[in-house]
N, CA, C and O atoms as a Tinker XYZ file with bonds, in Angstrom:
   492  protein
     1  N      0.847000   -1.170000    0.000000    73     2
     2  CA     0.000000    0.000000    0.000000    64     1     3
     3  C      0.893000    1.234000    0.000000    63     2     4     5
     4  O      1.704000    1.441000    0.903000    81     3
     5  N      0.725000    2.021000   -1.006000    73     3     6
     6  CA     1.555000    3.207000   -1.174000    64     5     7
     7  C      0.717000    4.448000   -0.887000    63     6     8     9
     8  O     -0.383000    4.612000   -1.415000    81     7
     9  N      1.259000    5.314000   -0.043000    73     7    10
    10  CA     0.582000    6.573000    0.272000    64     9    11
    11  C      1.297000    7.705000   -0.414000    63    10    12    13
    12  O      2.526000    7.747000   -0.448000    81    11
    13  N      0.532000    8.623000   -0.960000    73    11    14
    14  CA     1.144000    9.801000   -1.565000    64    13    15
    15  C      1.200000   10.899000   -0.519000    63    14    16    17
    16  O      0.246000   11.122000    0.227000    81    15
    17  N      2.307000   11.560000   -0.480000    73    15    18
    18  CA     2.498000   12.624000    0.504000    64    17    19
    19  C      1.757000   13.876000    0.064000    63    18    20    21
    20  O      1.832000   14.286000   -1.094000    81    19
    21  N      1.050000   14.466000    0.994000    73    19    22
    22  CA     0.343000   15.719000    0.738000    64    21    23
    23  C      1.293000   16.877000    1.020000    63    22    24    25
    24  O      2.073000   16.804000    1.970000    81    23
    25  N      1.253000   17.929000    0.232000    73    23    26
    26  CA     2.054000   19.109000    0.556000    64    25    27
    27  C      1.621000   19.692000    1.911000    63    26    28    29
    28  O      0.455000   19.593000    2.295000    81    27
    29  N      2.550000   20.283000    2.606000    73    27    30
    30  CA     2.276000   20.848000    3.923000    64    29    31
    31  C      1.279000   21.988000    3.795000    63    30    32    33
    32  O      1.435000   22.863000    2.944000    81    31
    33  N      0.253000   21.977000    4.641000    73    31    34
    34  CA    -0.728000   23.045000    4.676000    64    33    35
    35  C     -1.965000   22.780000    3.856000    63    34    36    37
    36  O     -2.895000   23.586000    3.898000    81    35
    37  N     -2.026000   21.682000    3.103000    73    35    38
    38  CA    -3.234000   21.374000    2.345000    64    37    39
    39  C     -3.999000   20.275000    3.051000    63    38    40    41
    40  O     -3.408000   19.267000    3.439000    81    39
    41  N     -5.290000   20.444000    3.224000    73    39    42
    42  CA    -6.071000   19.404000    3.893000    64    41    43
    43  C     -6.210000   18.179000    3.004000    63    42    44    45
    44  O     -6.231000   18.284000    1.778000    81    43
    45  N     -6.304000   17.018000    3.640000    73    43    46
    46  CA    -6.427000   15.767000    2.894000    64    45    47
    47  C     -7.729000   15.750000    2.108000    63    46    48    49
    48  O     -7.739000   15.358000    0.941000    81    47
    49  N     -8.800000   16.159000    2.714000    73    47    50
    50  CA   -10.102000   16.219000    2.040000    64    49    51
    51  C    -10.693000   17.604000    2.306000    63    50    52    53
    52  O    -10.816000   18.021000    3.458000    81    51
    53  N    -11.048000   18.296000    1.261000    73    51    54
    54  CA   -11.612000   19.625000    1.460000    64    53    55
    55  C    -13.085000   19.503000    1.811000    63    54    56    57
    56  O    -13.879000   18.949000    1.051000    81    55
    57  N    -13.429000   20.027000    2.969000    73    55    58
    58  CA   -14.817000   20.029000    3.430000    64    57    59
    59  C    -15.238000   21.469000    3.638000    63    58    60    61
    60  O    -14.423000   22.335000    3.955000    81    59
    61  N    -16.517000   21.708000    3.453000    73    59    62
    62  CA   -17.044000   23.050000    3.667000    64    61    63
    63  C    -17.308000   23.276000    5.145000    63    62    64    65
    64  O    -17.488000   22.342000    5.926000    81    63
    65  N    -17.322000   24.538000    5.491000    73    63    66
    66  CA   -17.635000   24.921000    6.862000    64    65    67
    67  C    -19.115000   24.673000    7.132000    63    66    68    69
    68  O    -19.967000   25.022000    6.316000    81    67
    69  N    -19.414000   24.075000    8.266000    73    67    70
    70  CA   -20.799000   23.806000    8.651000    64    69    71
    71  C    -21.466000   25.131000    9.025000    63    70    72    73
    72  O    -21.056000   25.797000    9.977000    81    71
    73  N    -22.488000   25.500000    8.272000    73    71    74
    74  CA   -23.150000   26.784000    8.463000    64    73    75
    75  C    -23.921000   26.853000    9.779000    63    74    76    77
    76  O    -24.039000   27.924000   10.373000    81    75
    77  N    -24.440000   25.728000   10.233000    73    75    78
    78  CA   -25.181000   25.720000   11.501000    64    77    79
    79  C    -24.226000   26.020000   12.652000    63    78    80    81
    80  O    -24.572000   26.771000   13.564000    81    79
    81  N    -23.031000   25.441000   12.618000    73    79    82
    82  CA   -22.037000   25.713000   13.658000    64    81    83
    83  C    -21.611000   27.181000   13.630000    63    82    84    85
    84  O    -21.436000   27.803000   14.678000    81    83
    85  N    -21.448000   27.724000   12.431000    73    83    86
    86  CA   -21.079000   29.135000   12.304000    64    85    87
    87  C    -22.167000   30.039000   12.880000    63    86    88    89
    88  O    -21.865000   30.990000   13.600000    81    87
    89  N    -23.432000   29.748000   12.566000    73    87    90
    90  CA   -24.527000   30.563000   13.093000    64    89    91
    91  C    -24.687000   30.396000   14.600000    63    90    92    93
    92  O    -25.159000   31.311000   15.275000    81    91
    93  N    -24.304000   29.253000   15.129000    73    91    94
    94  CA   -24.323000   29.076000   16.582000    64    93    95
    95  C    -23.371000   30.060000   17.243000    63    94    96    97
    96  O    -23.711000   30.695000   18.242000    81    95
    97  N    -22.175000   30.181000   16.675000    73    95    98
    98  CA   -21.214000   31.125000   17.241000    64    97    99
    99  C    -21.682000   32.567000   17.068000    63    98   100   101
   100  O    -21.542000   33.377000   17.984000    81    99
   101  N    -22.231000   32.890000   15.914000    73    99   102
   102  CA   -22.685000   34.261000   15.649000    64   101   103
   103  C    -23.795000   34.652000   16.619000    63   102   104   105
   104  O    -23.752000   35.738000   17.198000    81   103
   105  N    -24.795000   33.778000   16.804000    73   103   106
   106  CA   -25.894000   34.117000   17.713000    64   105   107
   107  C    -25.431000   34.141000   19.166000    63   106   108   109
   108  O    -25.951000   34.919000   19.966000    81   107
   109  N    -24.464000   33.300000   19.516000    73   107   110
   110  CA   -23.945000   33.324000   20.881000    64   109   111
   111  C    -23.215000   34.609000   21.200000    63   110   112   113
   112  O    -23.412000   35.200000   22.262000    81   111
   113  N    -22.375000   35.039000   20.280000    73   111   114
   114  CA   -21.648000   36.302000   20.476000    64   113   115
   115  C    -22.620000   37.475000   20.453000    63   114   116   117
   116  O    -22.466000   38.423000   21.223000    81   115
   117  N    -23.616000   37.419000   19.579000    73   115   118
   118  CA   -24.619000   38.487000   19.526000    64   117   119
   119  C    -25.404000   38.552000   20.839000    63   118   120   121
   120  O    -25.749000   39.640000   21.300000    81   119
   121  N    -25.684000   37.405000   21.437000    73   119   122
   122  CA   -26.404000   37.396000   22.708000    64   121   123
   123  C    -25.624000   38.046000   23.833000    63   122   124   125
   124  O    -26.211000   38.624000   24.748000    81   123
   125  N    -24.297000   37.955000   23.769000    73   123   126
   126  CA   -23.477000   38.554000   24.829000    64   125   127
   127  C    -23.114000   40.006000   24.546000    63   126   128   129
   128  O    -22.776000   40.742000   25.473000    81   127
   129  N    -23.174000   40.432000   23.299000    73   127   130
   130  CA   -22.753000   41.798000   22.979000    64   129   131
   131  C    -23.924000   42.668000   22.542000    63   130   132   133
   132  O    -24.286000   43.614000   23.242000    81   131
   133  N    -24.510000   42.363000   21.412000    73   131   134
   134  CA   -25.577000   43.196000   20.855000    64   133   135
   135  C    -26.872000   43.010000   21.638000    63   134   136   137
   136  O    -27.588000   43.976000   21.902000    81   135
   137  N    -27.166000   41.785000   22.003000    73   135   138
   138  CA   -28.421000   41.509000   22.681000    64   137   139
   139  C    -28.342000   41.625000   24.187000    63   138   140   141
   140  O    -28.972000   40.841000   24.896000    81   139
   141  N    -27.584000   42.584000   24.696000    73   139   142
   142  CA   -27.405000   42.696000   26.146000    64   141   143
   143  C    -28.701000   43.027000   26.857000    63   142   144   145
   144  O    -28.855000   42.742000   28.044000    81   143
   145  N    -29.633000   43.628000   26.135000    73   143   146
   146  CA   -30.897000   43.982000   26.757000    64   145   147
   147  C    -31.795000   42.754000   26.913000    63   146   148   149
   148  O    -32.435000   42.576000   27.949000    81   147
   149  N    -31.838000   41.920000   25.895000    73   147   150
   150  CA   -32.649000   40.708000   25.919000    64   149   151
   151  C    -31.786000   39.563000   25.369000    63   150   152   153
   152  O    -31.955000   39.169000   24.215000    81   151
   153  N    -30.870000   39.028000   26.177000    73   151   154
   154  CA   -29.947000   38.017000   25.653000    64   153   155
   155  C    -30.536000   36.617000   25.546000    63   154   156   157
   156  O    -29.967000   35.772000   24.855000    81   155
   157  N    -31.661000   36.346000   26.210000    73   155   158
   158  CA   -32.165000   34.981000   26.277000    64   157   159
   159  C    -32.517000   34.382000   24.915000    63   158   160   161
   160  O    -32.109000   33.249000   24.659000    81   159
   161  N    -33.243000   35.058000   24.026000    73   159   162
   162  CA   -33.530000   34.430000   22.721000    64   161   163
   163  C    -32.270000   34.132000   21.915000    63   162   164   165
   164  O    -32.171000   33.085000   21.276000    81   163
   165  N    -31.317000   35.044000   21.947000    73   163   166
   166  CA   -30.058000   34.827000   21.222000    64   165   167
   167  C    -29.305000   33.644000   21.823000    63   166   168   169
   168  O    -28.762000   32.817000   21.090000    81   167
   169  N    -29.271000   33.559000   23.139000    73   167   170
   170  CA   -28.533000   32.488000   23.802000    64   169   171
   171  C    -29.195000   31.141000   23.578000    63   170   172   173
   172  O    -28.511000   30.141000   23.361000    81   171
   173  N    -30.518000   31.106000   23.626000    73   171   174
   174  CA   -31.212000   29.848000   23.352000    64   173   175
   175  C    -30.959000   29.389000   21.922000    63   174   176   177
   176  O    -30.752000   28.200000   21.677000    81   175
   177  N    -30.974000   30.321000   20.985000    73   175   178
   178  CA   -30.685000   29.970000   19.593000    64   177   179
   179  C    -29.262000   29.440000   19.457000    63   178   180   181
   180  O    -29.022000   28.491000   18.710000    81   179
   181  N    -28.322000   30.045000   20.170000    73   179   182
   182  CA   -26.933000   29.599000   20.103000    64   181   183
   183  C    -26.777000   28.184000   20.643000    63   182   184   185
   184  O    -26.039000   27.379000   20.075000    81   183
   185  N    -27.466000   27.880000   21.733000    73   183   186
   186  CA   -27.369000   26.536000   22.317000    64   185   187
   187  C    -27.983000   25.499000   21.378000    63   186   188   189
   188  O    -27.394000   24.445000   21.141000    81   187
   189  N    -29.155000   25.798000   20.851000    73   187   190
   190  CA   -29.818000   24.847000   19.951000    64   189   191
   191  C    -28.977000   24.630000   18.687000    63   190   192   193
   192  O    -28.724000   23.493000   18.290000    81   191
   193  N    -28.551000   25.727000   18.065000    73   191   194
   194  CA   -27.747000   25.603000   16.850000    64   193   195
   195  C    -26.390000   24.966000   17.136000    63   194   196   197
   196  O    -25.856000   24.236000   16.301000    81   195
   197  N    -25.833000   25.241000   18.318000    73   195   198
   198  CA   -24.549000   24.648000   18.683000    64   197   199
   199  C    -24.628000   23.137000   18.803000    63   198   200   201
   200  O    -23.741000   22.425000   18.332000    81   199
   201  N    -25.685000   22.647000   19.432000    73   199   202
   202  CA   -25.844000   21.199000   19.546000    64   201   203
   203  C    -26.084000   20.548000   18.183000    63   202   204   205
   204  O    -25.529000   19.489000   17.892000    81   203
   205  N    -26.899000   21.172000   17.364000    73   203   206
   206  CA   -27.156000   20.628000   16.023000    64   205   207
   207  C    -25.880000   20.649000   15.190000    63   206   208   209
   208  O    -25.536000   19.657000   14.548000    81   207
   209  N    -25.183000   21.775000   15.201000    73   207   210
   210  CA   -23.950000   21.894000   14.428000    64   209   211
   211  C    -22.868000   20.943000   14.895000    63   210   212   213
   212  O    -22.150000   20.366000   14.079000    81   211
   213  N    -22.745000   20.775000   16.207000    73   211   214
   214  CA   -21.728000   19.871000   16.757000    64   213   215
   215  C    -22.004000   18.429000   16.337000    63   214   216   217
   216  O    -21.085000   17.692000   15.979000    81   215
   217  N    -23.276000   18.034000   16.385000    73   215   218
   218  CA   -23.597000   16.662000   15.983000    64   217   219
   219  C    -23.375000   16.466000   14.479000    63   218   220   221
   220  O    -22.955000   15.390000   14.055000    81   219
   221  N    -23.649000   17.487000   13.678000    73   219   222
   222  CA   -23.402000   17.379000   12.240000    64   221   223
   223  C    -21.908000   17.278000   11.939000    63   222   224   225
   224  O    -21.500000   16.516000   11.063000    81   223
   225  N    -21.096000   18.043000   12.663000    73   223   226
   226  CA   -19.649000   17.985000   12.451000    64   225   227
   227  C    -19.110000   16.624000   12.879000    63   226   228   229
   228  O    -18.222000   16.076000   12.226000    81   227
   229  N    -19.636000   16.078000   13.964000    73   227   230
   230  CA   -19.199000   14.748000   14.404000    64   229   231
   231  C    -19.527000   13.687000   13.362000    63   230   232   233
   232  O    -18.787000   12.713000   13.224000    81   231
   233  N    -20.614000   13.856000   12.633000    73   231   234
   234  CA   -21.001000   12.899000   11.590000    64   233   235
   235  C    -20.262000   13.144000   10.280000    63   234   236   237
   236  O    -20.468000   12.419000    9.307000    81   235
   237  N    -19.414000   14.150000   10.251000    73   235   238
   238  CA   -18.621000   14.411000    9.053000    64   237   239
   239  C    -19.270000   15.342000    8.060000    63   238   240   241
   240  O    -18.845000   15.400000    6.906000    81   239
   241  N    -20.282000   16.071000    8.471000    73   239   242
   242  CA   -20.955000   17.003000    7.565000    64   241   243
   243  C    -20.313000   18.380000    7.664000    63   242   244   245
   244  O    -20.933000   19.327000    8.147000    81   243
   245  N    -19.100000   18.484000    7.216000    73   243   246
   246  CA   -18.396000   19.757000    7.225000    64   245   247
   247  C    -17.472000   19.902000    8.411000    63   246   248   249
   248  O    -17.350000   19.010000    9.252000    81   247
   249  N    -16.825000   21.052000    8.454000    73   247   250
   250  CA   -15.928000   21.368000    9.561000    64   249   251
   251  C    -16.550000   22.485000   10.382000    63   250   252   253
   252  O    -17.568000   23.054000    9.987000    81   251
   253  N    -15.963000   22.793000   11.488000    73   251   254
   254  CA   -16.472000   23.884000   12.316000    64   253   255
   255  C    -16.761000   23.459000   13.738000    63   254   256   257
   256  O    -17.636000   24.022000   14.395000    81   255
   257  N    -16.023000   22.461000   14.217000    73   255   258
   258  CA   -16.235000   21.996000   15.589000    64   257   259
   259  C    -16.014000   23.130000   16.584000    63   258   260   261
   260  O    -16.768000   23.263000   17.549000    81   259
   261  N    -14.998000   23.939000   16.361000    73   259   262
   262  CA   -14.703000   25.058000   17.254000    64   261   263
   263  C    -15.810000   26.105000   17.266000    63   262   264   265
   264  O    -16.114000   26.686000   18.308000    81   263
   265  N    -16.409000   26.342000   16.104000    73   263   266
   266  CA   -17.518000   27.284000   16.031000    64   265   267
   267  C    -18.713000   26.779000   16.840000    63   266   268   269
   268  O    -19.364000   27.546000   17.549000    81   267
   269  N    -18.990000   25.485000   16.723000    73   267   270
   270  CA   -20.107000   24.911000   17.468000    64   269   271
   271  C    -19.853000   24.985000   18.964000    63   270   272   273
   272  O    -20.763000   25.307000   19.728000    81   271
   273  N    -18.639000   24.694000   19.390000    73   271   274
   274  CA   -18.301000   24.767000   20.823000    64   273   275
   275  C    -18.365000   26.206000   21.312000    63   274   276   277
   276  O    -18.826000   26.464000   22.424000    81   275
   277  N    -17.905000   27.150000   20.485000    73   275   278
   278  CA   -17.994000   28.567000   20.865000    64   277   279
   279  C    -19.445000   28.994000   21.000000    63   278   280   281
   280  O    -19.783000   29.746000   21.915000    81   279
   281  N    -20.310000   28.528000   20.104000    73   279   282
   282  CA   -21.734000   28.834000   20.208000    64   281   283
   283  C    -22.351000   28.264000   21.469000    63   282   284   285
   284  O    -23.158000   28.921000   22.126000    81   283
   285  N    -21.968000   27.031000   21.809000    73   283   286
   286  CA   -22.474000   26.427000   23.044000    64   285   287
   287  C    -21.986000   27.187000   24.276000    63   286   288   289
   288  O    -22.760000   27.452000   25.196000    81   287
   289  N    -20.711000   27.533000   24.289000    73   287   290
   290  CA   -20.145000   28.226000   25.452000    64   289   291
   291  C    -20.776000   29.605000   25.644000    63   290   292   293
   292  O    -21.158000   29.964000   26.757000    81   291
   293  N    -20.884000   30.374000   24.565000    73   291   294
   294  CA   -21.468000   31.711000   24.696000    64   293   295
   295  C    -22.968000   31.636000   24.969000    63   294   296   297
   296  O    -23.513000   32.473000   25.688000    81   295
   297  N    -23.632000   30.637000   24.398000    73   295   298
   298  CA   -25.066000   30.476000   24.644000    64   297   299
   299  C    -25.363000   30.132000   26.096000    63   298   300   301
   300  O    -26.232000   30.740000   26.721000    81   299
   301  N    -24.639000   29.158000   26.629000    73   299   302
   302  CA   -24.855000   28.791000   28.030000    64   301   303
   303  C    -24.430000   29.916000   28.979000    63   302   304   305
   304  O    -25.029000   30.093000   30.040000    81   303
   305  N    -23.403000   30.671000   28.601000    73   303   306
   306  CA   -22.993000   31.819000   29.424000    64   305   307
   307  C    -24.086000   32.884000   29.438000    63   306   308   309
   308  O    -24.379000   33.453000   30.490000    81   307
   309  N    -24.685000   33.157000   28.292000    73   307   310
   310  CA   -25.780000   34.128000   28.227000    64   309   311
   311  C    -26.979000   33.693000   29.044000    63   310   312   313
   312  O    -27.611000   34.516000   29.706000    81   311
   313  N    -27.302000   32.396000   29.005000    73   311   314
   314  CA   -28.411000   31.883000   29.813000    64   313   315
   315  C    -28.098000   32.023000   31.293000    63   314   316   317
   316  O    -28.959000   32.426000   32.075000    81   315
   317  N    -26.875000   31.696000   31.682000    73   315   318
   318  CA   -26.485000   31.813000   33.094000    64   317   319
   319  C    -26.536000   33.267000   33.569000    63   318   320   321
   320  O    -26.989000   33.541000   34.680000    81   319
   321  N    -26.079000   34.188000   32.740000    73   319   322
   322  CA   -26.123000   35.610000   33.110000    64   321   323
   323  C    -27.569000   36.078000   33.246000    63   322   324   325
   324  O    -27.894000   36.830000   34.165000    81   323
   325  N    -28.436000   35.636000   32.337000    73   323   326
   326  CA   -29.848000   36.009000   32.408000    64   325   327
   327  C    -30.486000   35.492000   33.693000    63   326   328   329
   328  O    -31.214000   36.222000   34.365000    81   327
   329  N    -30.215000   34.241000   34.032000    73   327   330
   330  CA   -30.761000   33.666000   35.273000    64   329   331
   331  C    -30.231000   34.418000   36.480000    63   330   332   333
   332  O    -30.976000   34.676000   37.425000    81   331
   333  N    -28.952000   34.774000   36.460000    73   331   334
   334  CA   -28.363000   35.521000   37.573000    64   333   335
   335  C    -29.009000   36.899000   37.722000    63   334   336   337
   336  O    -29.314000   37.318000   38.839000    81   335
   337  N    -29.218000   37.597000   36.625000    73   335   338
   338  CA   -29.838000   38.925000   36.681000    64   337   339
   339  C    -31.272000   38.835000   37.193000    63   338   340   341
   340  O    -31.685000   39.638000   38.030000    81   339
   341  N    -32.034000   37.859000   36.692000    73   339   342
   342  CA   -33.411000   37.683000   37.164000    64   341   343
   343  C    -33.421000   37.353000   38.654000    63   342   344   345
   344  O    -34.275000   37.837000   39.398000    81   343
   345  N    -32.469000   36.530000   39.084000    73   343   346
   346  CA   -32.384000   36.198000   40.506000    64   345   347
   347  C    -32.063000   37.394000   41.377000    63   346   348   349
   348  O    -32.631000   37.542000   42.459000    81   347
   349  N    -31.159000   38.248000   40.923000    73   347   350
   350  CA   -30.808000   39.452000   41.703000    64   349   351
   351  C    -32.002000   40.398000   41.781000    63   350   352   353
   352  O    -32.275000   40.969000   42.837000    81   351
   353  N    -32.711000   40.565000   40.671000    73   351   354
   354  CA   -33.888000   41.445000   40.679000    64   353   355
   355  C    -34.971000   40.881000   41.582000    63   354   356   357
   356  O    -35.591000   41.620000   42.346000    81   355
   357  N    -35.205000   39.569000   41.500000    73   355   358
   358  CA   -36.212000   38.946000   42.368000    64   357   359
   359  C    -35.816000   39.063000   43.821000    63   358   360   361
   360  O    -36.663000   39.334000   44.672000    81   359
   361  N    -34.539000   38.865000   44.125000    73   359   362
   362  CA   -34.070000   38.993000   45.509000    64   361   363
   363  C    -34.238000   40.415000   46.021000    63   362   364   365
   364  O    -34.573000   40.619000   47.187000    81   363
   365  N    -34.006000   41.407000   45.152000    73   363   366
   366  CA   -34.191000   42.797000   45.561000    64   365   367
   367  C    -35.652000   43.066000   45.897000    63   366   368   369
   368  O    -35.943000   43.718000   46.900000    81   367
   369  N    -36.570000   42.575000   45.077000    73   367   370
   370  CA   -37.988000   42.789000   45.358000    64   369   371
   371  C    -38.441000   42.008000   46.587000    63   370   372   373
   372  O    -39.292000   42.479000   47.341000    81   371
   373  N    -37.881000   40.824000   46.793000    73   371   374
   374  CA   -38.275000   40.027000   47.955000    64   373   375
   375  C    -37.789000   40.674000   49.248000    63   374   376   377
   376  O    -38.534000   40.747000   50.225000    81   375
   377  N    -36.554000   41.140000   49.258000    73   375   378
   378  CA   -36.001000   41.689000   50.491000    64   377   379
   379  C    -36.429000   43.135000   50.746000    63   378   380   381
   380  O    -36.665000   43.514000   51.894000    81   379
   381  N    -36.532000   43.942000   49.693000    73   379   382
   382  CA   -36.834000   45.351000   49.888000    64   381   383
   383  C    -38.304000   45.690000   49.673000    63   382   384   385
   384  O    -38.790000   46.693000   50.197000    81   383
   385  N    -39.009000   44.878000   48.920000    73   383   386
   386  CA   -40.385000   45.198000   48.573000    64   385   387
   387  C    -40.422000   46.231000   47.459000    63   386   388   389
   388  O    -39.387000   46.772000   47.070000    81   387
   389  N    -41.608000   46.501000   46.952000    73   387   390
   390  CA   -41.752000   47.445000   45.846000    64   389   391
   391  C    -41.330000   48.851000   46.272000    63   390   392   393
   392  O    -40.635000   49.544000   45.529000    81   391
   393  N    -41.742000   49.266000   47.444000    73   391   394
   394  CA   -41.378000   50.615000   47.905000    64   393   395
   395  C    -39.882000   50.741000   48.131000    63   394   396   397
   396  O    -39.287000   51.776000   47.831000    81   395
   397  N    -39.270000   49.682000   48.664000    73   395   398
   398  CA   -37.825000   49.722000   48.888000    64   397   399
   399  C    -37.048000   49.825000   47.595000    63   398   400   401
   400  O    -36.081000   50.583000   47.520000    81   399
   401  N    -37.447000   49.081000   46.571000    73   399   402
   402  CA   -36.781000   49.152000   45.274000    64   401   403
   403  C    -37.027000   50.514000   44.640000    63   402   404   405
   404  O    -36.128000   51.086000   44.024000    81   403
   405  N    -38.261000   51.044000   44.790000    73   403   406
   406  CA   -38.571000   52.355000   44.241000    64   405   407
   407  C    -37.707000   53.418000   44.919000    63   406   408   409
   408  O    -37.165000   54.291000   44.241000    81   407
   409  N    -37.572000   53.358000   46.229000    73   407   410
   410  CA   -36.738000   54.328000   46.942000    64   409   411
   411  C    -35.270000   54.173000   46.565000    63   410   412   413
   412  O    -34.558000   55.165000   46.414000    81   411
   413  N    -34.818000   52.935000   46.413000    73   411   414
   414  CA   -33.434000   52.691000   46.027000    64   413   415
   415  C    -33.147000   53.261000   44.651000    63   414   416   417
   416  O    -32.107000   53.886000   44.439000    81   415
   417  N    -34.062000   53.051000   43.714000    73   415   418
   418  CA   -33.866000   53.578000   42.364000    64   417   419
   419  C    -33.973000   55.097000   42.354000    63   418   420   421
   420  O    -33.215000   55.759000   41.644000    81   419
   421  N    -34.898000   55.664000   43.127000    73   419   422
   422  CA   -35.058000   57.114000   43.182000    64   421   423
   423  C    -33.822000   57.763000   43.787000    63   422   424   425
   424  O    -33.382000   58.813000   43.319000    81   423
   425  N    -33.258000   57.149000   44.822000    73   423   426
   426  CA   -32.067000   57.692000   45.466000    64   425   427
   427  C    -30.853000   57.664000   44.538000    63   426   428   429
   428  O    -29.946000   58.485000   44.673000    81   427
   429  N    -30.837000   56.718000   43.596000    73   427   430
   430  CA   -29.711000   56.605000   42.675000    64   429   431
   431  C    -29.958000   57.306000   41.344000    63   430   432   433
   432  O    -29.168000   57.144000   40.415000    81   431
   433  N    -31.028000   58.076000   41.230000    73   431   434
   434  CA   -31.259000   58.883000   40.045000    64   433   435
   435  C    -32.186000   58.273000   39.013000    63   434   436   437
   436  O    -32.373000   58.862000   37.949000    81   435
   437  N    -32.766000   57.131000   39.279000    73   435   438
   438  CA   -33.715000   56.525000   38.341000    64   437   439
   439  C    -35.111000   56.928000   38.757000    63   438   440   441
   440  O    -35.699000   56.329000   39.657000    81   439
   441  N    -35.636000   57.939000   38.103000    73   439   442
   442  CA   -36.978000   58.379000   38.443000    64   441   443
   443  C    -37.973000   57.717000   37.517000    63   442   444   445
   444  O    -37.738000   57.615000   36.312000    81   443
   445  N    -39.059000   57.276000   38.062000    73   443   446
   446  CA   -40.069000   56.635000   37.238000    64   445   447
   447  C    -41.407000   56.702000   37.949000    63   446   448   449
   448  O    -41.466000   56.939000   39.156000    81   447
   449  N    -42.459000   56.497000   37.215000    73   447   450
   450  CA   -43.791000   56.522000   37.782000    64   449   451
   451  C    -44.175000   55.099000   38.171000    63   450   452   453
   452  O    -44.472000   54.274000   37.307000    81   451
   453  N    -44.170000   54.819000   39.441000    73   451   454
   454  CA   -44.447000   53.481000   39.959000    64   453   455
   455  C    -45.827000   53.460000   40.591000    63   454   456   457
   456  O    -45.995000   52.924000   41.687000    81   455
   457  N    -46.807000   54.027000   39.927000    73   455   458
   458  CA   -48.153000   54.041000   40.493000    64   457   459
   459  C    -48.655000   52.621000   40.662000    63   458   460   461
   460  O    -48.536000   51.781000   39.770000    81   459
   461  N    -49.211000   52.387000   41.817000    73   459   462
   462  CA   -49.804000   51.079000   42.074000    64   461   463
   463  C    -51.167000   51.038000   41.409000    63   462   464   465
   464  O    -51.966000   51.961000   41.562000    81   463
   465  N    -51.430000   49.980000   40.678000    73   463   466
   466  CA   -52.690000   49.846000   39.975000    64   465   467
   467  C    -53.827000   49.527000   40.938000    63   466   468   469
   468  O    -53.600000   49.322000   42.131000    81   467
   469  N    -55.044000   49.485000   40.417000    73   467   470
   470  CA   -56.192000   49.171000   41.280000    64   469   471
   471  C    -56.061000   47.760000   41.822000    63   470   472   473
   472  O    -55.691000   46.833000   41.102000    81   471
   473  N    -56.365000   47.614000   43.084000    73   471   474
   474  CA   -56.293000   46.318000   43.723000    64   473   475
   475  C    -54.919000   46.017000   44.317000    63   474   476   477
   476  O    -54.752000   45.005000   44.998000    81   475
   477  N    -53.935000   46.879000   44.071000    73   475   478
   478  CA   -52.595000   46.637000   44.623000    64   477   479
   479  C    -52.526000   47.275000   45.998000    63   478   480   481
   480  O    -53.053000   48.365000   46.221000    81   479
   481  N    -51.874000   46.586000   46.910000    73   479   482
   482  CA   -51.769000   47.082000   48.286000    64   481   483
   483  C    -50.343000   47.529000   48.562000    63   482   484   485
   484  O    -49.385000   46.920000   48.087000    81   483
   485  N    -50.219000   48.578000   49.320000    73   483   486
   486  CA   -48.913000   49.004000   49.772000    64   485   487
   487  C    -48.562000   48.196000   51.009000    63   486   488   489
   488  O    -49.400000   48.046000   51.899000    81   487
   489  N    -47.351000   47.677000   51.088000    73   487   490
   490  CA   -46.971000   46.897000   52.278000    64   489   491
   491  C    -46.789000   47.767000   53.503000    63   490   492
   492  O    -46.470000   47.259000   54.579000    81   491
């Protein structure tokens, strides 16, 4: 069995980049940078596309394993940050109450109309 030597720097088989893996990375990075206001949809898309792209790359449908892993990492990071922010906000409302959060925001320069609607009770 005779093997022919490949020139240095040329891949043995040319495969295309897996587009799903690429979009996983793009949506993951967008969720952490552009989508800072609402990162959850971007992060969920990155996780879903990352898993699909990673499985396609494992089956030999193109290259882009690193892109898929980057999409998974940034997607899960965005989800974790979102959960952390929601937890901090919920903890603030639980410990301080609506009036406490309103006073805290007013003292720090965030003025807003926090009128209690009908049926709402002041603690």
